[in-house]
C-alpha positions as CSV (number, residue, x, y, z in Angstrom):
1,M,38.2,-31.8,-64.9
2,L,42.4,-31.9,-64.0
3,T,42.2,-35.6,-65.6
4,K,41.5,-34.7,-68.8
5,Y,43.3,-31.3,-68.6
6,P,46.4,-31.4,-66.4
7,N,47.5,-28.2,-67.4
8,L,44.8,-26.3,-66.5
9,G,46.3,-24.5,-63.8
10,I,48.5,-21.4,-63.5
11,K,52.6,-21.8,-63.5
12,T,53.9,-21.3,-60.0
13,E,57.8,-20.5,-58.4
14,M,58.2,-24.5,-58.7
15,E,58.2,-26.1,-61.9
16,S,56.7,-28.8,-61.7
17,V,52.9,-27.2,-59.7
18,R,50.8,-25.6,-60.8
19,G,47.3,-23.4,-58.8
20,L,44.3,-24.4,-59.5
21,I,41.2,-21.7,-58.5
22,I,38.5,-22.5,-57.3
23,N,36.0,-19.9,-56.0
24,E,38.3,-18.6,-52.9
25,Y,40.5,-21.4,-52.8
26,I,43.6,-22.1,-55.1
27,V,44.4,-26.2,-55.2
28,Y,48.5,-26.7,-55.7
29,Y,49.1,-29.4,-57.9
30,E,51.7,-31.5,-59.7
31,T,51.2,-33.7,-62.7
32,R,52.9,-37.3,-63.6
33,Q,52.9,-39.4,-66.3
34,S,50.0,-41.3,-64.7
35,S,48.8,-39.2,-61.4
36,I,47.9,-36.2,-59.9
37,T,49.3,-35.2,-56.3
38,I,47.2,-32.3,-54.6
39,H,49.9,-30.8,-52.4
40,T,48.0,-28.1,-50.5
41,I,44.6,-27.1,-50.4
42,W,44.4,-23.1,-49.5
43,D,42.2,-20.9,-48.5
44,S,42.8,-17.2,-50.6
45,R,41.9,-15.3,-48.3
46,Q,44.2,-15.9,-46.1
47,N,47.7,-14.0,-45.5
48,P,50.3,-14.9,-48.7
49,D,53.1,-14.6,-45.9
50,S,51.6,-17.9,-44.3
51,L,51.3,-19.8,-47.5
52,V,53.6,-23.1,-47.1
53,I,53.2,-25.4,-50.3
54,K,54.1,-29.2,-49.3
């Protein structure tokens, strides 16, 4: 789905990174001209203070 609609996710504080909510998880990703880089898959039931996007 991301390959067809790369801007589907919500914007984050980081300009080029978006978050796509899938059930209890958020997939943080970045799109480039010819690729999609997944930075983190985060279980949203965790404490949000422990979230680190690499």
